[in-house]
N, CA, C and O of each residue as an XYZ file, in Angstrom:
488
protein
N     116.796     83.193    104.224
C     116.429     84.837    104.351
C     116.961     85.449    105.627
O     117.107     86.667    105.726
N     117.339     84.354    106.897
C     118.038     84.859    107.841
C     119.220     85.009    107.744
O     119.816     86.006    108.151
N     119.830     83.866    107.091
C     121.029     83.568    106.851
C     121.561     84.712    105.877
O     122.111     85.639    106.470
N     121.507     84.798    104.701
C     121.712     85.867    103.706
C     121.676     87.014    104.119
O     122.613     87.735    103.775
N     120.594     87.605    105.001
C     120.559     88.386    105.987
C     122.023     89.027    106.873
O     122.749     89.970    106.557
N     122.094     88.134    108.034
C     123.279     88.140    108.311
C     124.324     88.185    108.046
O     125.178     88.864    108.618
N     124.518     87.288    106.882
C     125.906     87.272    106.625
C     126.075     88.545    104.871
O     127.106     88.572    104.199
N     125.277     89.084    104.665
C     125.998     89.638    103.600
C     125.084     91.210    103.529
O     125.693     92.211    103.151
N     123.745     91.297    103.885
C     123.650     92.791    103.771
C     122.407     93.062    105.144
O     121.189     93.127    105.311
N     123.006     93.104    105.498
C     122.468     93.826    106.817
C     121.265     94.338    106.674
O     120.303     93.818    107.239
N     121.125     95.574    105.795
C     120.350     96.680    105.234
C     119.240     96.253    104.563
O     118.584     97.146    104.028
N     118.749     94.834    104.415
C     117.880     94.253    103.834
C     117.161     93.517    104.725
O     117.361     92.303    104.751
N     115.961     94.255    105.833
C     115.235     94.223    106.670
C     114.053     93.318    106.183
O     113.446     92.441    106.798
N     113.886     93.824    104.777
C     112.577     92.550    104.426
C     112.743     90.852    104.666
O     112.067     89.878    104.996
N     114.322     91.266    104.204
C     114.701     89.397    104.069
C     114.182     88.439    105.433
O     113.749     87.291    105.530
N     114.529     89.796    106.645
C     114.665     89.198    108.217
C     112.932     89.193    108.360
O     112.382     88.102    108.508
N     112.243     90.241    108.317
C     110.451     90.532    108.401
C     110.275     89.154    107.201
O     109.590     88.306    107.773
N     110.598     88.729    105.972
C     109.948     86.977    105.311
C     110.817     86.006    105.943
O     110.305     84.903    105.755
N     111.938     85.893    106.632
C     112.302     84.666    107.283
C     111.473     84.725    108.673
O     111.543     83.634    109.240
N     110.798     85.567    109.304
C     110.178     85.824    110.569
C     108.328     85.257    110.238
O     107.721     84.500    110.996
N     108.027     85.570    109.571
C     106.886     85.287    109.092
C     107.063     83.734    108.593
O     106.089     82.983    108.605
N     108.409     83.270    108.134
C     108.382     81.450    107.780
C     108.073     80.952    108.511
O     107.357     79.951    108.468
N     108.583     81.572    109.593
C     108.957     80.475    110.970
C     107.900     81.072    111.682
O     107.899     80.648    112.838
N     106.721     82.133    111.398
C     105.164     81.388    112.223
C     104.160     81.013    111.796
O     103.116     80.896    112.439
N     104.440     80.597    109.842
C     104.147     80.196    109.774
C     103.951     78.557    109.384
O     103.010     77.800    109.144
N     105.453     78.483    109.472
C     105.653     77.020    109.725
C     105.156     76.589    111.321
O     104.665     75.464    111.412
N     105.232     77.258    112.357
C     104.911     76.691    113.883
C     103.400     76.638    113.717
O     102.748     75.676    114.122
N     103.006     77.402    113.279
C     101.535     77.261    113.430
C     100.648     76.132    112.417
O      99.491     75.738    112.565
N     101.849     75.711    111.132
C     100.983     74.794    110.349
C     101.332     73.547    111.028
O     100.794     72.501    110.663
N     102.251     73.563    112.059
C     102.637     72.198    112.338
C     101.745     72.128    114.235
O     101.606     71.368    115.193
N     101.373     73.541    113.749
C      99.922     73.391    115.533
C      98.751     73.230    114.797
O      97.781     73.751    115.348
N      98.455     72.540    113.456
C      98.079     72.570    112.433
C      96.623     73.888    112.865
O      95.637     73.690    113.575
N      96.933     74.886    112.282
C      96.035     76.591    112.561
C      95.581     76.529    111.458
O      96.056     76.097    110.408
N      94.789     76.900    111.664
C      94.084     77.657    109.859
C      94.208     78.741    109.584
O      93.748     78.900    108.453
N      94.560     79.576    109.956
C      94.685     81.024    110.067
C      96.162     80.785    109.577
O      96.711     81.728    109.006
N      96.747     79.789    109.722
C      98.694     79.686    109.502
C      97.788     78.886    107.478
O      98.105     79.800    106.717
N      97.343     78.279    106.979
C      97.456     78.091    105.412
C      96.928     79.779    105.271
O      97.823     80.548    104.921
N      95.918     80.231    105.452
C      95.586     81.890    105.034
C      96.933     82.671    104.501
O      97.102     83.208    103.406
N      98.024     82.545    105.840
C      98.990     83.786    105.764
C      99.954     83.102    104.671
O     100.588     83.591    103.736
N      99.827     81.824    105.130
C     100.622     81.188    103.610
C     100.551     81.389    102.699
O     101.495     81.952    102.146
N      99.177     80.989    101.854
C      98.500     81.633    100.874
C      98.593     82.887    100.419
O      98.545     82.988     99.193
N      98.680     83.620    100.877
C      98.663     85.041    100.849
C     100.551     85.869    100.452
O     100.918     86.862     99.824
N     101.279     84.756    101.247
C     102.692     85.424    101.727
C     103.492     84.346    100.205
O     104.694     84.611    100.212
N     103.266     83.629     99.392
C     103.705     82.856     98.449
C     104.037     83.638     97.540
O     104.989     83.414     96.793
N     102.898     85.224     97.439
C     103.640     85.848     96.327
C     104.752     86.715     96.317
O     105.238     87.277     95.336
N     105.298     86.805     98.106
C     106.221     87.733     98.218
C     107.116     86.868     97.865
O     107.949     87.110     96.992
N     107.040     85.694     98.542
C     108.444     84.924     98.320
C     108.405     84.826     96.930
O     109.384     85.237     96.307
N     107.399     84.330     96.295
C     107.886     84.081     94.981
C     108.802     85.482     94.301
O     109.918     85.463     93.783
N     108.029     86.460     94.487
C     109.303     87.833     93.893
C     110.042     87.691     94.310
O     111.106     87.663     93.692
N     109.969     87.499     95.685
C     111.777     87.264     96.096
C     112.878     86.649     95.234
O     114.063     86.933     95.060
N     112.011     85.642     94.723
C     113.090     84.889     93.781
C     113.357     85.131     93.351
O     114.587     85.155     93.333
N     112.700     85.609     92.476
C     112.306     86.115     90.958
C     113.266     87.455     91.030
O     114.118     87.314     90.152
N     113.486     88.837     91.808
C     114.469     89.504     92.239
C     116.002     89.090     92.337
O     116.907     89.531     91.628
N     116.117     88.092     93.426
C     117.408     87.925     93.594
C     117.687     86.494     92.386
O     118.902     86.589     92.207
N     117.462     85.929     91.979
C     117.629     85.488     90.329
C     118.151     86.382     89.237
O     119.280     86.487     88.759
N     116.990     87.016     88.966
C     117.587     88.371     88.055
C     118.777     89.267     88.525
O     119.443     90.021     87.816
N     118.904     89.044     89.804
C     119.935     90.330     90.101
C     121.151     89.909     89.771
O     122.004     90.647     89.277
N     121.366     88.265     90.112
C     122.407     87.035     89.919
C     122.555     87.784     88.357
O     122.988     88.826     87.864
N     122.088     86.890     88.070
C     121.840     86.557     86.616
C     122.454     87.415     85.748
O     123.215     87.253     84.795
N     121.832     88.607     86.420
C     122.346     90.427     84.945
C     123.547     90.997     85.481
O     123.854     91.947     84.760
N     124.547     90.818     86.626
C     125.394     91.227     87.173
C     126.409     90.145     87.058
O     127.601     90.335     86.819
N     125.963     89.252     87.207
C     127.313     88.272     87.274
C     127.026     86.859     86.032
O     128.011     86.309     85.542
N     125.860     86.494     85.717
C     125.803     85.504     84.801
C     125.738     84.415     85.568
O     126.249     84.179     86.663
N     124.826     83.565     84.642
C     124.303     82.032     85.542
C     125.979     81.432     86.106
O     126.125     81.649     87.309
N     126.808     80.966     85.657
C     128.043     79.819     86.119
C     129.632     80.998     85.349
O     130.412     80.655     84.461
N     129.612     82.096     85.974
C     130.988     82.688     86.233
C     132.032     81.943     86.663
O     132.898     81.401     85.976
N     131.822     81.948     88.561
C     132.478     81.295     88.866
C     131.536     79.974     90.005
O     130.312     79.846     90.022
N     132.525     79.161     90.837
C     131.418     78.299     91.556
C     130.771     78.201     92.197
O     129.983     77.274     92.385
N     130.989     79.593     92.978
C     129.910     80.440     94.143
C     128.607     81.292     93.805
O     127.761     81.620     94.637
N     128.582     81.676     92.082
C     128.160     82.008     91.829
C     127.114     81.009     91.446
O     125.952     81.254     91.772
N     127.375     79.975     90.830
C     126.931     78.706     89.912
C     126.482     78.051     91.155
O     125.633     77.240     90.786
N     126.618     77.974     92.530
C     125.911     77.387     93.588
C     125.135     78.335     93.925
O     124.076     77.723     94.060
N     124.837     79.793     94.239
C     123.799     80.328     94.551
C     122.732     80.384     93.724
O     121.662     80.388     94.333
N     122.622     80.446     92.070
C     121.926     80.198     91.556
C     121.400     78.900     91.477
O     120.194     78.948     91.234
N     121.723     78.051     91.558
C     121.596     76.482     91.990
C     120.678     76.511     93.428
O     119.702     75.773     93.562
N     121.040     77.285     94.287
C     119.913     77.285     95.559
C     119.287     78.242     95.446
O     118.894     78.658     96.536
N     118.902     78.991     94.371
C     118.039     79.613     93.841
C     116.843     79.132     93.563
O     115.846     79.172     94.283
N     116.994     78.502     92.108
C     116.538     76.916     91.517
C     115.811     75.557     92.576
O     114.845     74.866     92.251
N     116.779     75.428     94.175
C     116.444     74.779     94.367
C     114.998     75.115     95.535
O     114.097     74.370     95.921
N     115.283     76.459     95.808
C     114.392     77.062     97.233
C     113.323     77.165     96.323
O     112.222     77.017     96.853
N     113.317     77.435     94.764
C     111.796     77.675     93.765
C     111.084     75.971     93.897
O     109.869     75.904     94.078
N     111.687     75.004     93.823
C     111.535     73.829     93.928
C     110.454     73.112     95.237
O     109.520     72.312     95.296
N     111.388     74.103     96.321
C     110.620     73.839     97.344
C     109.210     74.072     97.282
O     108.163     73.433     97.385
N     109.780     75.783     96.973
C     108.623     76.844     97.712
C     107.184     76.542     96.874
O     106.081     76.980     97.199
N     107.496     75.640     95.655
C     105.909     75.390     94.607
C     105.659     74.783     95.654
O     104.904     75.183     96.539
N     106.496     73.395     95.637
C     106.216     71.673     96.851
C     105.551     72.832     98.151
O     104.454     72.452     98.562
N     105.908     73.735     98.606
C     105.513     73.630     99.775
C     103.426     74.678     99.658
O     102.394     74.592    100.324
N     103.833     75.434     98.531
C     102.267     75.671     97.769
C     101.655     74.101     97.829
O     101.046     73.701     98.821
N     101.847     73.433     96.879
C     100.929     72.586     96.970
C     100.599     71.711     97.658
O      99.559     71.132     97.345
N     101.325     71.271     98.841
C     101.070     70.333     99.802
C     100.127     71.146    101.313
O      99.460     70.681    102.236
N     100.603     72.757    100.832
C      99.368     73.617    101.992
C      98.076     73.488    101.281
O      97.078     73.352    101.988
N      97.905     73.515     99.704
C      96.188     73.930     99.364
C      96.185     71.893     99.000
O      95.468     71.687     98.021
N      96.548     71.101     99.337
C      96.352     70.089     99.458
C      96.113     69.458    101.005
O      95.511     68.408    101.231
N      96.665     70.255    101.920
C      96.195     69.845    102.950
C      95.543     70.994    103.711
O      96.129     71.537    104.647
N      94.188     71.404    103.259
C      94.097     72.924    103.827
C      91.995     72.103    104.963
O      91.141     72.520    105.746
N      92.356     70.816    104.158
C      91.098     70.331    104.751
C      91.060     69.871    106.373
O      90.245     69.796    107.292
N      92.990     69.522    106.014
C      92.796     68.913    107.031
C      93.607     69.780    108.653
O      93.936     69.213    109.695
N      93.690     70.878    108.397
C      93.753     71.980    109.324
C      92.292     71.602    110.283
O      91.323     70.971    109.860
N      92.403     71.995    111.226
C      91.652     72.108    112.385
C      91.266     73.612    112.376
O      91.825     74.267    111.496
N      90.185     74.458    113.411
C      89.825     75.309    113.452
C      90.732     76.028    114.292
O      91.382     75.436    115.154
N      90.832     77.379    114.087
C      91.427     77.949    115.353
C      91.431     78.283    116.730
O      90.567     78.972    117.271
N      92.507     77.739    117.339
C      92.651     77.552    118.685
C      92.552     78.667    119.165
O      91.715     78.873    120.044
N      93.346     79.621    118.727
C      94.319     81.021    119.782
C      92.940     81.841    119.283
O      92.701     82.685    120.146
N      91.726     81.912    117.963
C      90.616     82.846    117.105
C      89.448     82.313    117.822
O      88.375     82.911    117.735
N      89.594     80.921    118.730
C      88.127     80.451    119.018
C      87.889     81.088    120.751
O      86.874     81.382    121.383
N      89.294     81.112    121.074
C      89.626     81.219    122.530
C      88.930     83.000    122.368
O      88.071     83.352    123.177
N      89.320     83.787    121.484
C      88.596     85.323    121.629
C      87.126     85.217    121.391
O      86.188     85.797    121.937
N      87.163     84.347    120.459
C      85.126     83.792    120.330
C      84.212     84.080    121.265
O      83.217     84.797    121.165
N      84.656     83.412    122.272
C      84.607     82.550    123.516
C      83.891     83.705    124.713
O      84.584     84.677    125.011
N      83.083     83.615    125.092
C      82.735     84.524    126.351
C      83.066     84.665    127.624
O      83.459     83.643    128.187
N      83.025     85.488    128.135
C      84.288     86.531    129.070
C      84.020     84.900    130.780
O      84.963     84.501    131.463
N      82.536     84.401    130.933
C      81.970     83.341    132.006
C      82.365     82.382    131.637
O      82.540     82.276    130.423
N      82.653     81.360    132.440
C      83.167     80.188    131.989
C      81.368     79.600    131.839
O      80.286     80.097    132.151
N      81.767     78.409    131.249
C      80.306     77.663    130.974
C      79.854     76.582    131.835
O      79.146     75.664    131.421
N      80.176     76.667    132.775
C      79.975     76.306    134.364
C      78.238     76.809    134.626
O      77.049     76.492    134.630
N      79.349     77.920    134.841
C      78.233     79.160    135.572
C      77.021     79.234    134.418
O      75.899     79.521    134.835
N      77.113     79.104    133.663
C      75.837     80.070    132.723
C      74.990     78.113    132.544
O      73.905     78.194    131.967
N      75.264     77.036    132.833
C      74.543     75.920    132.486
C      73.926     75.780    133.591
O      72.882     75.130    133.534
N      74.328     76.293    134.849
C      73.616     75.506    136.135
C      72.763     76.910    136.610
O      72.421     76.996    137.789
N      72.474     77.868    135.773
C      71.267     78.751    135.570
C      70.428     78.930    134.429
O      70.495     79.986    133.801
N      69.718     78.105    134.120
C      68.691     78.209    132.864
C      67.907     79.224    133.112
O      67.968     80.048    134.024
N      67.022     79.096    132.081
C      66.830     80.577    131.575
C      64.789     80.060    131.315
O      63.991     80.894    130.887
């Protein structure tokens, strides 16, 4: 999405946003964060809609195989759909392996350190 935006259409800022969100989700899932699961789950329909729109626009505008470039672009969209569905299946399959949110746990922690609260029992 970021490459398409940079090369073809700089007015398609939604592709930039979706590309950046994809990178954030990937990094957060790599660090085994549970909130990335929910973000990935809720952004799947956006990515699927983007696939449908791009495929329908390409096919309606020039057809499936008018030249080698269009055929390669349409084939890349099909590969994108395969990886998109595979990533959703893997995301749902691995949801129990995700740890609690370290970032959110830090926000819920009290401001005083645990050492000072354990020294003064009441």
